[in-house]
C-alpha positions as CSV (number, residue, x, y, z in Angstrom):
1,M,78.8,33.9,-14.0
2,K,82.3,32.6,-14.7
3,R,81.0,30.2,-17.3
4,T,79.1,33.0,-19.0
5,G,82.2,35.2,-19.0
6,W,84.4,32.6,-20.6
7,I,81.8,32.0,-23.3
8,L,81.6,35.7,-24.1
9,L,85.4,35.9,-24.3
10,I,85.6,33.0,-26.7
11,F,82.9,34.6,-28.8
12,V,84.7,37.9,-29.0
13,L,88.0,36.3,-29.9
14,L,86.3,34.3,-32.7
15,F,84.4,37.3,-34.0
16,L,87.2,39.9,-33.9
17,P,89.2,38.7,-36.9
18,I,86.0,38.7,-39.0
19,A,85.0,42.2,-37.9
20,C,88.5,43.5,-38.5
21,A,88.6,42.0,-42.0
22,E,85.2,43.4,-42.9
23,G,86.1,46.8,-41.5
24,N,89.3,47.3,-43.5
25,T,88.6,50.0,-46.0
26,N,92.2,50.8,-47.0
27,V,92.4,50.9,-50.8
28,S,96.1,50.1,-50.7
29,G,96.9,46.9,-52.5
30,S,96.8,45.2,-55.8
31,I,94.5,45.5,-58.7
32,T,91.8,43.8,-56.7
33,S,91.7,46.7,-54.2
34,Q,88.4,47.8,-52.9
35,T,88.4,50.9,-55.0
36,D,84.8,51.8,-54.1
37,A,85.6,51.8,-50.4
38,Q,86.3,54.9,-48.4
39,P,90.0,55.5,-48.3
40,D,91.9,55.2,-45.0
41,V,93.6,58.5,-44.6
42,N,94.5,58.1,-40.9
43,K,97.9,59.8,-40.7
44,T,99.4,56.8,-38.8
45,A,97.9,54.2,-41.2
46,I,100.5,52.1,-43.0
47,S,99.7,50.0,-46.0
48,D,99.7,46.3,-45.2
49,A,99.9,45.6,-48.9
50,A,103.1,43.5,-48.7
51,G,104.5,42.9,-52.2
52,A,103.2,46.2,-53.6
53,E,105.6,47.1,-56.4
54,I,104.8,50.8,-56.4
55,A,104.0,53.0,-53.4
56,V,102.3,56.4,-53.5
57,L,102.9,58.7,-50.5
58,L,100.2,61.5,-50.5
59,P,100.7,64.5,-48.2
60,D,97.4,65.3,-46.5
61,S,93.7,65.7,-47.1
62,A,93.1,69.1,-45.4
63,T,95.0,71.6,-47.5
64,S,93.4,70.6,-50.8
65,A,90.6,68.3,-51.7
66,R,92.7,67.1,-54.7
67,W,94.9,64.6,-53.0
68,E,92.1,62.2,-51.8
69,G,89.4,63.3,-54.2
70,D,91.4,63.3,-57.5
71,D,95.0,62.0,-57.3
72,R,94.1,58.8,-55.5
73,R,91.4,57.8,-57.9
74,Y,93.5,58.5,-61.0
75,F,96.4,56.5,-59.6
76,E,94.1,53.6,-58.8
77,Q,92.8,53.7,-62.4
78,A,96.2,54.0,-64.0
79,F,97.9,51.2,-62.0
80,T,94.9,48.9,-62.4
81,A,95.2,49.5,-66.2
82,F,98.9,48.6,-66.0
83,G,98.2,45.5,-63.9
84,I,100.7,46.7,-61.3
85,T,100.4,46.0,-57.6
86,Y,100.5,49.2,-55.6
87,S,99.8,50.9,-52.3
88,I,98.5,54.4,-51.6
89,V,98.8,56.0,-48.1
90,N,98.3,59.5,-46.8
91,A,100.5,61.2,-44.1
92,E,97.8,63.7,-43.1
93,G,100.3,66.5,-42.8
94,D,102.7,64.5,-40.5
95,A,106.2,64.4,-42.0
96,R,107.4,61.8,-39.5
97,A,104.4,59.6,-40.4
98,Q,105.3,59.9,-44.1
99,Q,108.8,58.8,-43.4
100,T,107.4,55.8,-41.5
101,Q,105.1,55.0,-44.4
102,A,108.1,55.1,-46.8
103,E,110.0,52.7,-44.5
104,Q,107.1,50.3,-44.5
105,A,106.7,50.5,-48.3
106,I,110.4,49.6,-48.7
107,T,110.0,46.8,-46.2
108,N,107.0,45.5,-48.0
109,G,109.0,45.3,-51.2
110,A,108.2,48.4,-53.1
111,K,110.6,49.1,-56.0
112,V,109.3,52.6,-56.9
113,I,108.0,55.3,-54.6
114,L,105.9,58.3,-55.8
115,L,106.5,61.0,-53.2
116,V,104.5,64.2,-52.6
117,N,106.8,65.6,-49.9
118,L,105.6,67.6,-46.9
119,D,108.9,69.5,-46.9
120,S,112.2,69.1,-48.7
121,G,114.1,68.1,-45.6
122,S,111.9,65.0,-44.9
123,G,111.6,64.4,-48.6
124,A,115.4,64.2,-49.0
125,A,115.5,61.8,-46.1
126,I,113.0,59.5,-47.7
127,I,114.9,59.7,-51.0
128,A,118.2,58.8,-49.3
129,Q,116.6,55.9,-47.5
130,A,115.1,54.6,-50.8
131,R,118.4,55.0,-52.6
132,E,120.1,52.9,-50.0
133,A,117.6,50.2,-50.5
134,G,117.8,50.3,-54.3
135,V,114.3,51.9,-54.6
136,K,113.6,54.5,-57.3
137,V,111.8,57.7,-56.4
138,I,109.5,60.0,-58.4
139,D,108.9,63.5,-57.0
140,Y,105.2,63.9,-57.7
141,D,103.9,67.5,-58.1
142,R,106.4,68.9,-55.6
143,L,110.2,69.0,-56.2
144,T,112.5,68.0,-53.3
145,I,115.1,70.8,-53.3
146,E,117.4,69.3,-50.6
147,G,119.7,66.5,-51.3
148,P,120.6,65.0,-54.7
149,G,117.0,64.8,-55.8
150,A,114.6,62.1,-57.1
151,D,115.0,60.0,-60.2
152,V,112.2,61.8,-62.0
153,Y,110.0,64.9,-61.4
154,V,106.4,64.9,-62.6
155,S,104.5,68.2,-62.3
156,F,103.1,71.2,-64.0
157,D,104.9,74.3,-65.1
158,N,104.3,75.9,-61.7
159,V,105.7,79.4,-62.5
160,T,103.2,79.4,-65.3
161,V,100.5,78.5,-62.8
162,G,101.2,81.7,-60.9
163,R,101.7,83.8,-64.0
164,L,98.2,82.7,-65.2
165,M,96.8,84.0,-61.9
166,G,98.5,87.3,-62.5
167,E,97.5,87.7,-66.1
168,T,93.9,86.8,-65.5
169,L,93.5,89.1,-62.5
170,T,95.3,92.1,-64.2
171,P,92.4,93.4,-66.4
172,L,90.0,92.9,-63.5
173,I,92.2,94.9,-61.2
174,D,92.7,97.6,-63.8
175,A,89.0,97.9,-64.2
176,L,88.4,98.7,-60.5
177,P,87.0,102.2,-59.8
178,V,89.9,103.2,-57.6
179,A,93.0,105.2,-58.4
180,T,95.6,102.8,-56.9
181,P,94.2,99.3,-56.3
182,R,95.5,97.8,-53.0
183,I,96.6,94.2,-53.4
184,V,97.3,91.4,-51.0
185,Q,99.3,88.3,-51.8
186,L,98.5,85.2,-49.7
187,N,101.1,82.6,-50.7
188,G,101.4,78.9,-49.9
189,A,103.6,77.3,-47.3
190,T,107.3,78.3,-47.3
191,T,108.1,74.6,-47.0
192,D,106.6,73.8,-50.3
193,N,108.8,74.7,-53.3
194,N,105.6,74.9,-55.5
195,A,104.4,77.8,-53.4
196,T,107.6,79.7,-54.1
197,L,107.1,79.0,-57.8
198,Y,103.5,80.2,-57.8
199,R,104.4,83.4,-56.1
200,T,107.3,83.9,-58.6
201,G,104.7,83.6,-61.3
202,Y,102.1,86.1,-60.1
203,F,104.7,88.5,-58.6
204,S,106.4,88.6,-62.1
205,V,103.2,90.1,-63.4
206,A,102.4,92.4,-60.4
207,A,105.9,93.7,-59.6
208,P,106.1,96.2,-62.5
209,R,102.7,97.6,-61.5
210,Y,103.9,98.0,-57.9
211,Q,107.1,99.6,-59.0
212,A,105.3,102.0,-61.2
213,G,102.9,103.0,-58.4
214,E,99.9,101.8,-60.3
215,W,99.1,99.1,-57.7
216,E,99.9,99.1,-54.0
217,L,101.1,95.9,-52.3
218,V,99.4,96.0,-48.9
219,D,100.7,92.7,-47.6
220,D,102.6,89.6,-48.8
221,Q,102.3,86.6,-46.4
222,A,102.8,82.9,-46.6
223,V,100.2,80.6,-45.1
224,P,101.9,78.1,-42.8
225,E,101.5,74.5,-44.0
226,W,98.8,75.7,-46.4
227,D,96.5,75.7,-43.4
228,N,93.1,77.2,-44.4
229,Q,92.2,78.2,-40.9
230,Q,95.5,80.0,-40.6
231,A,94.8,81.7,-43.9
232,L,91.5,82.9,-42.5
233,I,93.1,84.4,-39.4
234,I,95.9,86.0,-41.4
235,F,93.5,87.7,-43.9
236,E,91.1,88.8,-41.1
237,Q,94.1,90.5,-39.5
238,I,95.1,92.1,-42.8
239,L,91.6,93.4,-43.4
240,T,91.4,94.8,-39.8
241,A,94.8,96.6,-40.2
242,A,93.8,98.0,-43.6
243,N,90.3,99.1,-42.3
244,G,88.8,96.8,-45.0
245,N,90.6,98.7,-47.8
246,V,91.8,95.8,-49.9
247,N,90.9,95.6,-53.6
248,A,92.3,92.3,-54.8
249,V,93.9,89.1,-53.6
250,F,96.4,86.7,-55.2
251,A,95.4,83.5,-53.3
252,A,97.7,80.6,-53.9
253,N,95.0,77.9,-54.1
254,D,91.3,77.4,-53.8
255,G,91.4,76.6,-50.1
256,I,93.1,79.9,-49.3
257,A,90.7,81.7,-51.6
258,S,87.8,80.2,-49.7
259,S,89.3,81.5,-46.5
260,V,89.5,85.0,-48.1
261,I,85.8,84.8,-49.0
262,S,84.8,83.7,-45.5
263,A,86.7,86.7,-44.1
264,L,85.1,89.1,-46.6
265,K,81.6,87.9,-45.8
266,S,82.2,88.0,-42.0
267,Q,83.2,91.7,-42.3
268,G,80.3,92.6,-44.6
269,L,82.5,93.1,-47.6
270,G,81.7,92.2,-51.2
271,P,83.6,90.2,-53.8
272,L,86.9,91.4,-55.3
273,P,89.3,90.0,-57.9
274,L,90.5,86.8,-56.4
275,S,92.7,84.0,-57.7
276,G,93.0,80.3,-56.9
277,Q,94.1,77.0,-58.2
278,D,93.4,73.2,-58.2
279,A,89.9,73.6,-59.7
280,T,88.3,72.1,-56.7
281,A,84.5,71.7,-56.6
282,G,84.4,74.4,-53.9
283,G,86.6,76.7,-56.1
284,I,84.3,76.2,-59.1
285,Q,81.2,76.9,-56.9
286,N,82.8,80.2,-55.7
287,I,83.6,81.2,-59.3
288,L,80.0,80.5,-60.3
289,A,78.7,82.5,-57.4
290,G,81.0,85.5,-58.3
291,W,83.2,85.4,-55.2
292,Q,86.3,84.0,-56.9
293,S,87.5,85.2,-60.2
294,M,89.4,82.2,-61.5
295,T,91.2,79.0,-60.7
296,V,94.0,77.2,-62.4
297,Y,93.1,73.7,-63.6
298,K,95.9,71.3,-63.6
299,P,94.7,68.2,-65.4
300,I,95.5,65.8,-62.5
301,R,94.4,62.7,-64.5
302,L,97.2,63.5,-67.0
303,E,99.7,64.1,-64.2
304,A,98.8,60.9,-62.4
305,E,98.9,58.9,-65.6
306,A,102.3,60.4,-66.6
307,A,103.7,59.6,-63.1
308,A,102.3,56.0,-63.3
309,Q,103.8,55.5,-66.7
310,A,107.2,56.7,-65.5
311,A,106.9,54.5,-62.4
312,V,106.2,51.4,-64.4
313,A,109.1,52.3,-66.7
314,L,111.5,52.6,-63.7
315,L,110.1,49.4,-62.3
316,R,110.9,47.6,-65.5
317,N,114.3,49.2,-65.9
318,E,113.2,50.8,-69.2
319,D,114.6,54.0,-70.7
320,I,112.5,57.0,-69.6
321,S,114.3,59.6,-71.8
322,T,111.4,59.5,-74.2
323,L,109.0,60.6,-71.4
324,T,111.1,63.5,-70.1
325,A,111.8,66.3,-72.6
326,D,112.8,68.8,-69.9
327,T,115.0,68.9,-66.8
328,V,114.8,71.0,-63.6
329,N,117.6,71.7,-61.2
330,N,116.8,70.9,-57.6
331,G,119.8,72.8,-56.3
332,Q,122.3,70.0,-56.7
333,N,121.4,68.1,-59.9
334,D,119.4,68.3,-63.1
335,I,116.4,66.1,-62.6
336,P,114.4,64.7,-65.6
337,F,111.2,66.6,-65.7
338,I,107.9,65.5,-67.1
339,K,106.2,69.0,-67.4
340,L,102.5,69.4,-68.0
341,T,100.6,72.5,-69.0
342,P,98.0,74.3,-66.6
343,I,94.8,75.8,-67.8
344,V,92.9,78.9,-66.6
345,V,89.3,78.4,-65.6
346,T,86.8,81.3,-65.3
347,Q,83.0,81.5,-65.4
348,D,83.2,81.6,-69.2
349,N,84.9,78.2,-69.8
350,I,83.9,75.9,-66.9
351,A,81.9,73.6,-69.3
352,E,84.7,73.5,-71.9
353,T,87.5,72.6,-69.4
354,V,86.8,70.8,-66.1
355,I,83.4,69.5,-67.0
356,A,84.3,68.4,-70.6
357,D,87.3,66.5,-69.1
358,G,85.2,64.8,-66.6
359,F,87.3,66.2,-63.8
360,R,84.3,67.9,-62.2
361,T,80.6,67.3,-62.8
362,W,77.6,69.6,-62.6
363,E,76.1,67.2,-60.2
364,E,78.8,67.8,-57.6
365,I,78.9,71.5,-58.2
366,C,75.2,72.4,-58.5
367,V,74.2,71.6,-55.0
368,G,72.6,73.6,-52.2
369,E,72.9,77.4,-52.5
370,F,75.1,77.0,-55.6
371,A,72.4,75.4,-57.8
372,Q,70.9,78.8,-58.6
373,Y,74.2,79.8,-60.4
374,C,74.4,76.8,-62.6
375,P,73.4,76.8,-66.3
376,E,70.8,74.5,-67.6
377,H,72.4,71.1,-68.2
């Protein structure tokens, strides 16, 4: 028995490194990364891509499908085209894990970090640590509004994102057969500066109507950490308190909109004017089915490519002034801002926008119960 046990132990020790090597699906690494493998999004996972010149720190995969489904693949394509070594990790909503990932990226030799912060406090700490190590930082999609700020900010005009929600829903609300439509605003996380900007946008459209008594603001709540389950609970409570008398909802993204739809269905209520953003596959499906009125498409490929171009320029110590026509103040400094333009998507222009751009496909949208709503294609 002892002899057999020793043989088994030796076999396991010999086989273990092979199994571990074959089981590594982390796409972090150089241009030879396994881009077809499933990404490792474990919140404690740290890239082992020593020597990566550029590190991308994504925030999570739960609040929006975009981070793993879209941003990751476009970064992979862009850095591969540049021939740059890179790493991509995901903090899965854990700010401490993201700080650890930043530390590891710096230790591994990264010269530029693209950061999607989970909150401005932890984002500022990452930027300070990077600065101390001589590493450049790009705020990607979300602006860090604490500390001196990043070297560059790449995002969309986020007030316009919210304004487009307000402008698109306004005629739908005005067409409702009620004297004074009752409106709910479900905003994103208070820790995300973008959520504040989105609300600023749609509130700028809605506020004059509230003040004139033409619309009634029933409730205006933030969804902690963009948590869709929390959004469901919050909206169910709002519906119960209002006896179901809610006529329209400004939802800050498609995930929150989906939670609104789930609550409406569970209480036997029908569709109402409902906003969203990110142009996720689920959001497009809900629009086709008539449960969501619109989404805001932010061409993420263009955003990722612009960020990659800026990162490579910083890596090579090149002048980035030609890339940044705007600036934005983060509370302490004016930060060079590469600003992109968002696009409204409704039932009428799905084919001409997200489908035509290759951002979404009919094949991923027209599945299951949603196939019946799709056009011939």
